N, C-alpha and C positions, 0 to 999 in steps of 0.2 A: 313196766308192759308197754305204754305207749312207744318208750325210747326204742325198746325191738322192735316194734311197727313199723318207726319211724325208720329204722334201717334196714328193714327187713324187706321193704318195697324197692328200694333203688337195688339193694343185691340180688332181689329176684327180676326184676328188669334186666338187669347186665350177665345175670346168666343165662337169660334168653336169650339175647343178642350171641352172648359168645356160644350160643346151643344153634342159631341160625346162622353166624356168620361162615363156618365150616359148610354149613347144608349149600349155602350161597356161593362158597367155593367151588363146592363140588358139583354145582349145578351148571357156572359157566364153564369149565373146561371138557365137560361133556357136550352143550350145544357147539364150541366151537368145532374141535376137530369134527364134525359133521361136516360143517359151513366149509371148512377148510377140501374134505375130502370131495363135496361137491361141485366146490368150484374149481376146484382141482383137477378135478379128476372126469365125475361124470358131467358137466358141461361141455369139459373138450372132446370126449367119446360122441357124445351125441353131433357134435358140431361136424366131427369128423365122419360118421360115416353119414350125412347129408351131402356137405359140400362136395366130396370126390365126384360126387353122380353128377354135378351141378358144372357144365362148361365152363360156368364163369369165374370155377373155383380154381383152376388153373392158370386164368390171368393175372398180369401183375395187381390187378385194384380187387382181387378176389380179399385176400388177406388183410388188406387197409379199411373194405368198405363192412369188413364183420364186429370192430369193436364200437362202428357209430349207428349197430342197431339199438333202436330205445327198448327193444324188449328184454334184453339180454340184464343189464340194467335193473330192469324193474324185478324182474325175475327172482336175481339176486336178493334183493330187499324182502321180497314174500318169502325168500328160505330162512331169511331171520328173525321174521316173527311166526311162521308159521311151521311146524314142524314136518308139513307132509308134501317130505322132499321129493319123493319118487313122481306122485301125479303132478308138479312143478316141474318136474325135469320131462316127462310127457308132453307135457303140452306148451315146451320152451322149444321140444324137438318138431310136433304138430307144428308151431307157429313158423319156426323156420323154414321147414317145408311148405306150406303154402305161399312164402314170401319168394320161393323159389321161380325163375320163369323157367326152367327144366318142367316143373310138374303141372302145369296147364299147357305142355305139350300134348299129354295123354287125351285131353279132351278134345284137338284139332286133327282127329281121326277121320276119315271118310272113307266109304267104302260103296260108295253109287255117284254116277254121272249128276244126280239132282243135288244131291247133300254136296257135292265140290259146285256145281254151281253158285248155292246158296251161300258157300263160304265164300267164295271168291267175292261176291255179290257186298256180304257183310264185312267183310276188309278191301275196299277197293279203296278205299280211304287211307287207310294204319299201316294197311300190309300184313306182313307174316308169315308163317312155314303153316303148311298142311301136309301130312304125311298120310298117305294111303294104305288102309288094312286088304285091300285086295284089288286085281286087275279092275283097272273103270274102262268103259267103252265111251267114245264121245261120240253122239246120234245125231246131232244137233248140232249150230250156231246157237249158241249161248246170249248173244245182245246183248255183251256187257261191256261198256264202253266208258273212257277215261278212267282209267286205273292212276290212283295218284301213288298208293302206295307200294313197295315192293313187296309181291307175291314170292314164295317160293313152293313150288310143290315136291315133296319128296317123295319119290316112288319106292323109294327103299326097292326092296326083291320083285316087286311087283311093277306092271307098266302101266303105260295108258295107250289105247288104240283108237284111232279115229277113224270111223266109220259113219261117214254122211255128217260131220262135224268136227271144227276144230278147236281148240282153246283161245280166250285173247294172247297176243302176244305182246304189248307193250306193256314195260314194269312185270313180267312174268318170267319168271327163272324153274325150268323145271329140273330136277337132277337123281338122280336114282342109279343103281349098281348097272343094272344094263346086262346082267348076266345069262337067267334064265329066260328073260326076254329083251326086247329091247327097250331102253326106257324110253320111246313114243316107236310106235307100229303104226303105218300111214296103209289104209284098207281102202279108203275114199273117201276124198277131203274135202266134198260137198253133197248135199242132197239134191242134186242133178238135175238143180235151177239153170237153164241155159243161157242167163245172166249172170251167172257167179263170177267170179277172177277165177283164174289159173290157180290151182292149190298152190304151183311154186309162190306165188305171192304174198302167203301167208308161211309159210310151212320156212321160206329164206329171212324171216324175220324171227323164226324163233329162238332160245336159247337155251339147248337143251344139255347135259353133263354127264358124261356115264361115269362113274368112280371107279366101277370093277368092286371086285372083291378079295383080299388075300391077294395081291399082285396080280391075281387074273384081271387082264381089259376085258370091258364088257360094249354095246351096240349104242351108241344114243338115239341116232335117229335112221330106220327102216321104213322104206316105201315099196309097198307090195305089190302099187299097181301104180298104171302110166296115167299122167294127166292129159287130157287129150285138146287141152285150151290151152291159146298161143301163150306165153308171157309177153306182158307191155311191159319198156323198159320205164314208160312215166308212171308206173305201180313201183317199182323202186323207194318205198318210204324209209325202211333204214334198214339196215343188215344186222339181224343177231348171231348167234358163233355158235356152234356145232363140236364140244369138246370132249375126249375117252381119254383115258386112263389106266395104264397096266397092260403088261404080256399079251398082246394080239390083240388091242382093241381094235374099234370100226368107230369113225364116228361117221359117217352117214353111208348108210348101205344100199344099194338098189339094186332092186330086184328082178327089174323087168325094163328090156331096151328102154329110154328116154333123155329128155333134154332133162338139165341141172341147171339153172342159172343163177348165179350172183352169191353162194354160198361162203359160207365161213365157216373152215373145218380145220383143227388142230387135235392131234392125238398126239400122245408120249406113252413109249414102251418100248419094250423089243417085239418086233415082227409085227407092230402096228399099223395100222392102214387107215388113211385121211378119208380116201372115199373106193368102197369095192364095188364093182360091178361085174361079175360072173358074166351076166348074160348082154354085156356091151352098152352104153351109154356117151352122151355125149355134153360133155361139159363149158358152160358158156358164163365168164367172166369170176370165175371162181377163185380164194385163193385157198392153197393148201397147204398147213404145216404137218409134217410128223416128224418127231423126236425119236432116236432110240436107236439099239441094233439091229438092222434088219429092217428098219420101218423104211414103210414106202408112202408118200403124199397118193398113188391112184397107181389100184391093179385091178384087175379085168379082162377080159375078152372086148375086141374091138370098141375098143376105151378112145376116144377122143378130147383133146384139152383144147379146148378154143378160146386162146387170149387172158388164159389162167394163169396164176403167179404158185408155182409147185417146187416145195421144199423140201426133201431136194428130187433134183429131174427123176421123174419117175422112167424106170427103162419098158420097153417095150410097147408102150405108148405114142400113140400118133400127136404131136403137137400141132398147133399154127399158133403164130405171135403176129397181132396185127396192130396197127399205128393207124391214127387218126392220121387226114391229109388237113396241112395248111390251108387249104383253098378248101374246105370244107367251110372254114370260118371267116375267113381274111377278105371272102367275096361276098359275105352273105350281106343282103342289104333288105331295108324297109324304108317305104317312101310315105310319107305321111302330108295331108294337106294341112296349109297353113290351118291355125286355129280348130283343129281338129279334137271333137270333141271324145276321141276313144279312151274310155278311162284305162283301158293298161292295153298299149299296145303291141307290147311285147308275148301278152300270153300266147298268142299265136304261135310264136317261136321258142314254147319252152318245152319241146320236145326236136329239134328240127333233124333232119336227116343229116346223118355224119357219111362221110367216106373213109372206108380203110381199106389198106392196103397190106399184103403180107410181104413173106418175105420173098416169093416169087413172082411180085409185082401183080398181083390179083385182085381188085378192087370190088368190095362188096359195099354196101349203103345199109345203114342202119339208123333209124334213130333212137335220140336221148335226152332222161332229160338235162334243160339246162339250167344256171338259177342266174340271174342278168343283173348286174351291178349298177346302179346307180341311174335306170330309166325311167325315176320317177322324175328328175333332174330336168328330162326333156322339156322346154319349153316350146309347144307349140305356135304360137304367137309369133315367134323369131323365126325366120328363117336361114337355114343353115343346118352345116353335117354334126351329126355329133358319132362318138366311134364308143360305145357301147363293150363293156368288157364281161365276161361271165365263167363260172366255173361246171364242170360236170358236178352230180352227186358225189361227195367225198368216197363213198365207197367202190368207188372207180377207179381211183389211182390208187401207184403201184400197182399196174396190172400190163404196164406199158405201153396204153392205146393214147391216155392225154397227157402223161407227163412232163413232154417235152411240146407239148403245142399250147399254142397262143388262142384264146378263144374269144373273139371279137365282133362286131356287128355292127355295122351301116346305117345310122337312122338319118334319114333327111328329110327336114320339114320344108316344102316345098308352095312355091306361088300356087293358090286354086287355077290359076289364068294356066297353066302350063297344066301339059299332059301329067296324069296321076295317078298310076293304078289304082285302083278301089279298096279302101282296109276295111269291109263289112267285118260289124264284130260276129265271130263264130260260134254256133251255138255249144252250150255247154256240155263237155263231156267231146267234143270235137275240135282236131285241131288239122288245120294241112299243113304240110311238110311246106320248108321257110322258100318263099316267096323270095326271088331273084336269085336264088341259086343256081348259077351259072359259071363255065369256066370255056 
């Protein structure tokens, strides 16, 4: 009996092992196909439904970045350990959606002037893109300066209206369809303050693009009221660009007779127009480009292009081409007393008067900003003459005015015992015409 018991225990253990082995063998294949199904079908479906909505998925770097996401391998291991595959699959898709840069854009939407100003303040260093969910009217100066990051304002099917205020211009790019309304419509550019600069000084610095819709072009910038303040050329800090694309696109629309200074406008599309002025306008120092069948650089009634670069040359538009006279600079003369302590002797000549002559020989005089070179090397302790070269603002080249002109000024350090015109330092913000200009 004891002998049977000694054999029965090993036999019972062997029988248990034999019975458990098929169960284990059956359990492993049932779990492994689930993982294969999840890894080969479920996960790609979740990724596929997410990444086509992500603009980055279409770029070459999109597929390469996908395997590097740490959440996917961890989710695979969880699927092997936990049978709750549907919940994990949803969690993977949710994590991928949170990591997508496109999803966060839903929160970067504004519908009021206050919200837009606050968003720009919060992103003036980092930059970013904000979209409009309604038309937004700007009624005041936002007072935001020193924008470092590149900011894009996407108006979509809506538009911005300037009625007493404007947006910052440096590092700010405005884009929208411009179909139903212009991307930017200017009713009034300032709050009516007497010392506010010309609207033109700010508007010509803006970067506005009308993308159009379904091949139809829109309007980038429309000015509905004329600015009564004079435009100062020394306020030419930088030049933006107005762009519009699509059939019938318009870059700059001028509703009322006015002067438009130093705009850069580019349009592309059949019958597109860079500048449209149905009631007349004078364009000065503008660069206008139009591409497409029937496209025109300028169109309207009683339209004058004064020293503008227009391609193609518009028909039925009066054009005047001027160039700077060499005598404006070759005879420009600045006398300084020896040991003069004037910190910046050429500051008074940063915007000298320049004589312009047209094809008919008519001469006019206008001031232009000039950047002088090497004036810090003038040693007022040594008597003698120094010839200083300079350039006008880069945005003024390509108009035929200064392209072939050498800009120079003669600076002479004179003996104090000799008669010498006084070189008094001028008050801030005021500059007199170039002294010594003679013909």
